[in-house]
C-alpha positions in Angstrom: 119.3 135.1 59.8 119.8 133.5 63.4 120.7 136.9 65.0 117.7 138.5 63.3 115.0 135.8 64.5 116.6 136.0 68.2 115.8 139.9 68.4 112.5 139.4 66.6 111.4 136.9 69.4 112.8 139.1 72.0 110.8 142.3 70.7 107.6 140.2 70.6 108.0 138.7 74.0 109.0 141.3 76.0 108.0 144.6 74.5 108.3 146.7 77.6 112.1 146.7 77.7 112.5 147.8 73.9 113.0 151.5 75.3 115.3 150.6 78.2 117.8 148.3 76.2 117.8 147.9 72.4 118.6 144.1 72.1 118.8 142.0 75.7 120.2 139.2 74.2 123.3 137.4 74.2 124.6 134.7 71.9 125.8 131.2 72.7 127.3 128.9 69.8 128.3 125.3 70.8 129.9 122.7 68.6 129.9 119.4 69.3 132.9 117.5 67.5 134.4 113.8 68.6 133.4 114.4 72.1 134.4 118.0 72.4 132.2 120.8 73.3 133.1 123.9 72.2 132.2 127.4 70.7 132.0 130.9 71.5 130.0 133.6 73.6 128.8 137.2 72.5 127.7 140.0 74.1 126.5 143.4 73.5 128.9 146.3 74.7 126.2 148.0 76.6 125.9 144.7 78.8 129.4 144.5 79.3 130.2 148.4 80.0 127.3 147.9 82.6 129.0 145.4 84.3 132.5 147.3 84.3 130.7 150.3 85.4 131.4 152.8 82.4 128.9 155.1 81.1 129.9 154.7 77.6 129.0 151.4 76.0 131.8 152.1 73.1 134.1 152.1 75.7 134.4 148.4 76.4 135.6 147.7 72.8 138.6 149.7 73.5 141.6 147.0 73.0 143.6 148.7 76.0 140.7 148.3 78.2 139.9 145.4 77.3 143.6 143.8 78.1 142.8 145.5 81.6 139.4 144.3 82.4 138.7 141.7 80.1 139.9 138.8 82.6 137.5 140.2 85.2 134.6 140.3 82.5 135.7 136.6 81.6 135.0 135.8 85.1 131.9 137.1 85.5 130.4 135.5 82.6 132.0 131.9 83.1 130.6 131.8 86.7 127.1 132.9 85.6 127.0 130.4 82.7 125.8 127.1 84.0 126.2 124.0 82.1 125.5 120.5 83.3 126.5 117.7 81.2 124.3 114.6 82.3 123.6 116.2 85.7 127.4 117.1 86.7 128.5 120.8 86.5 130.7 121.3 83.4 133.8 123.6 83.5 133.6 126.4 81.3 136.6 128.4 80.1 136.2 131.6 78.2 138.9 132.8 76.0 140.2 136.6 76.0 137.4 139.1 74.5 137.9 140.0 71.1 135.9 143.2 70.1 133.1 143.2 67.0 133.5 146.6 66.2 130.9 146.6 63.4 128.6 144.8 65.6 129.3 146.7 68.9 129.7 143.2 70.9 132.4 141.0 72.6 133.0 137.4 71.7 134.8 135.1 73.9 135.8 131.6 72.6 134.5 129.2 74.9 135.8 125.3 75.9 133.6 123.0 78.0 135.3 120.5 79.8 133.1 117.2 80.9 134.5 114.0 83.0 133.0 112.1 80.0 131.5 112.5 76.8 128.0 113.6 77.8 124.9 112.5 76.3 122.6 115.3 77.6 123.5 119.3 78.3 121.4 121.6 80.2 122.1 125.1 80.0 121.1 127.9 82.2 122.1 130.9 84.1 121.5 135.0 84.2 124.5 136.3 82.3 123.6 139.7 83.5 121.4 139.4 86.4 120.6 143.7 86.4 118.2 142.7 83.3 115.3 140.1 84.4 114.8 140.1 80.9 117.9 139.2 79.5 117.8 136.4 77.5 120.9 133.8 75.7 120.0 132.4 72.1 121.5 129.4 71.6 122.6 127.6 68.6 124.1 124.0 68.7 126.1 122.0 65.7 126.9 118.6 65.8 129.4 117.0 63.6 129.3 120.2 61.5 125.1 120.5 61.3 122.8 122.7 62.7 120.8 121.0 65.5 119.2 122.9 67.5 118.2 126.7 68.6 116.8 128.0 71.5 116.7 130.4 74.5 117.5 130.4 78.1 117.3 133.1 80.6 114.4 135.3 81.9 111.2 133.4 82.5 112.6 130.7 80.1 113.4 127.4 81.6 116.9 125.7 81.2 117.5 124.8 77.6 118.2 120.8 77.3 120.0 119.3 74.3 120.5 115.8 73.9 123.2 114.2 71.7 123.1 112.3 68.7 124.8 109.6 69.9 124.5 106.5 71.8 124.9 108.2 75.1 122.2 110.8 74.2 120.0 108.0 73.6 120.7 106.9 77.0 120.1 110.1 78.4 116.7 110.5 76.5 115.5 107.1 77.6 116.7 107.5 81.2 114.5 111.2 81.5 111.7 109.9 79.6 111.3 106.7 81.1 111.4 108.5 84.4 108.8 110.9 83.5 106.5 108.1 82.4 106.5 105.9 85.6 106.0 109.4 87.6 103.1 110.4 85.2 101.4 106.7 86.1 102.1 107.3 90.0 100.7 110.6 90.2 97.8 109.8 87.9 95.6 108.3 89.8 92.6 108.2 87.1 94.7 106.2 85.1 95.5 103.7 87.8 92.1 103.5 89.0 90.6 102.7 85.4 93.1 100.0 85.1 92.2 98.6 88.4 88.6 98.7 87.6 89.1 96.8 84.4 90.8 94.0 86.5 88.5 93.9 89.5 86.4 91.2 88.2 89.9 88.7 87.6 89.9 86.4 85.1 92.5 84.2 83.6 96.3 85.3 83.1 95.9 85.3 79.2 92.7 87.8 79.7 94.1 90.2 82.1 97.2 90.2 79.9 94.6 90.9 76.6 93.2 93.8 78.8 96.4 95.5 79.3 97.8 95.0 76.0 94.5 96.8 74.7 95.0 99.5 76.7 98.9 99.9 75.9 97.8 99.9 72.1 95.0 102.4 72.5 96.9 105.1 74.7 100.3 104.4 72.4 98.5 105.4 69.1 96.9 108.8 70.5 100.0 109.5 72.6 102.4 109.2 69.3 99.5 111.2 66.9 99.1 113.8 69.8 102.7 114.5 70.4 103.3 114.7 66.6 100.4 117.7 66.2 98.3 115.0 63.6 95.5 115.4 66.5 95.5 117.7 69.7 91.8 118.0 71.5 92.0 120.4 74.3 92.3 119.2 77.8 88.7 120.6 78.6 87.5 117.8 76.6 89.9 115.3 77.4 89.9 114.9 81.1 86.4 115.1 81.6 86.1 112.2 78.9 89.0 110.5 80.7 86.6 110.7 84.0 84.0 109.0 82.1 85.7 106.4 81.3 86.6 105.7 84.7 82.6 105.6 85.5 81.8 103.5 82.8 84.1 100.8 83.8 82.8 100.9 87.2 79.0 100.9 86.3 79.9 98.0 83.7 81.7 95.9 86.8 78.3 96.8 88.9 76.1 95.4 86.1 78.0 92.3 85.5 78.1 91.6 89.4 74.0 91.9 89.3 74.0 88.7 86.7 73.4 85.2 87.7 76.6 83.5 87.9 75.2 80.9 85.4 74.4 83.4 82.6 76.7 83.7 79.9 78.2 87.2 79.6 80.1 88.8 76.9 83.3 90.0 78.3 83.9 93.5 77.1 87.0 94.9 79.1 89.5 94.4 76.1 87.5 96.4 73.6 86.8 99.0 76.6 90.4 99.1 77.2 91.6 99.6 73.7 88.9 102.6 73.0 88.9 104.1 76.3 92.9 103.9 76.0 92.7 106.2 73.5 91.3 108.9 75.3 93.9 108.4 78.1 96.6 108.6 75.2 95.7 112.3 74.9 96.1 112.9 78.8 100.0 111.6 78.7 100.4 113.5 75.5 99.5 116.6 77.6 102.1 116.0 80.1 104.4 114.9 77.4 104.5 118.2 75.5 104.7 120.4 78.8 107.4 118.2 79.4 109.2 119.0 76.0 110.8 116.7 73.4 114.0 117.1 72.1 113.5 117.8 68.2 116.3 115.6 67.3 115.1 112.6 69.2 111.1 112.5 69.0 111.2 108.6 68.4 113.4 107.7 71.5 111.9 109.9 73.8 108.4 109.1 72.7 109.6 105.0 73.1 111.0 106.0 76.2 107.7 107.6 77.9 105.4 104.8 76.7 108.2 102.5 78.4 108.0 104.3 81.7 104.0 104.2 81.6 104.0 100.7 81.4 107.0 100.2 83.9 104.7 102.3 86.1 101.2 100.4 85.3 103.2 96.9 86.0 104.5 98.0 89.4 101.2 99.3 90.7 98.7 97.1 88.8 100.4 93.5 88.8 100.6 93.3 92.8 97.0 94.3 92.8 95.8 91.8 90.4 97.8 88.8 91.8 96.5 89.9 95.3 93.2 90.0 94.0 93.7 86.3 92.1 94.9 84.6 95.6 91.9 86.3 97.5 89.5 84.8 94.8 90.9 81.2 95.1 90.7 81.0 98.6 87.8 83.6 99.6 85.7 83.8 96.6 82.8 85.2 98.5 84.6 87.8 100.0 86.5 88.5 97.0 83.3 88.9 94.8 82.2 91.4 97.6 85.3 93.4 97.1 85.1 93.7 93.5 81.7 95.3 93.9 82.7 97.5 96.7 85.9 98.5 94.5 83.7 99.2 91.6 81.4 101.5 93.6 84.7 103.4 94.7 85.9 103.9 90.8 82.4 105.0 89.7 82.3 107.7 92.8 85.8 108.4 92.3 85.3 109.1 88.4 82.0 111.0 89.1 84.0 113.6 91.2 86.5 113.9 88.7 84.0 114.8 86.1 82.1 117.2 88.0 85.5 118.7 89.4 86.9 118.6 85.7 83.7 120.1 84.2 82.8 122.9 86.4 85.9 123.7 88.6 88.2 123.2 85.5 91.2 125.5 87.4 93.6 126.0 84.1 92.2 123.3 81.9 92.9 124.7 78.3 
């Protein structure tokens, strides 16, 4: 069944090569047991014969020929298969090839040696470089149960698998916390939205409530979108995020025009919660592109959310403290900075809105 699905996927994705190569796929099976990584690599006689310079693919299945040239083929394939264990190259050992005559394939038993029990495996490599479309179909078994299936090679990215151990959980968190921090750093619209909410200041409790409301909002929709419950398209989400930036800036300017003794309801926390729902969809689009490990969706969501919060704190807290200090020492200057900053927030949001509506450049 697995092989049939792999062949069907290859046929649908690369129809142009069907005439040149009946099935441009190899099969890698990994078995993870008690800290050991082993398995098998299976390749078609067509590919093996091409590597050995044989005109007849079936000739490679001959026992005498394998005895003479099997070691050379093992060396080629072991050198081209790349497995990173927690980012470090693993040593790959292939056993002597066994001819599977009924399937016209060669199978190599495989052992992967790592410095320590890994939490994350990344698989890549072009096993047969002469065929740019060649794929390697991977099945991963952990503790005797099928845990993951996927492909690498061709134009596909490396296949990444996180083990279902505490080492695997640590690897998931390390990867997705970094991804969350990185997205905040390169996402100025999210940061400017938060800064806009903080420009008018307030007590530590008030600012904490605003930040918490934003966190609750974006965490909710991030989880729903990643799990497939609600997935609005980017051409709606991205302009909507820009609009939230504009609204926050305008709200600040309207507040600044009111007399100091005029009581005004502070709507920043409700805005942070409601608009956070929209920003969560933006975070989700990035996380989906990054790819979620099927066996660790919960930990990856938690890690990404934690990374987003850490990124926010690293950028927003110093700004909030600086504004609070300025407000105590130079209240007039602080008020002017808040108003100028709000104008900047509105203009930036307006630019993003125009760009994302009229020049989307790939938003789908």
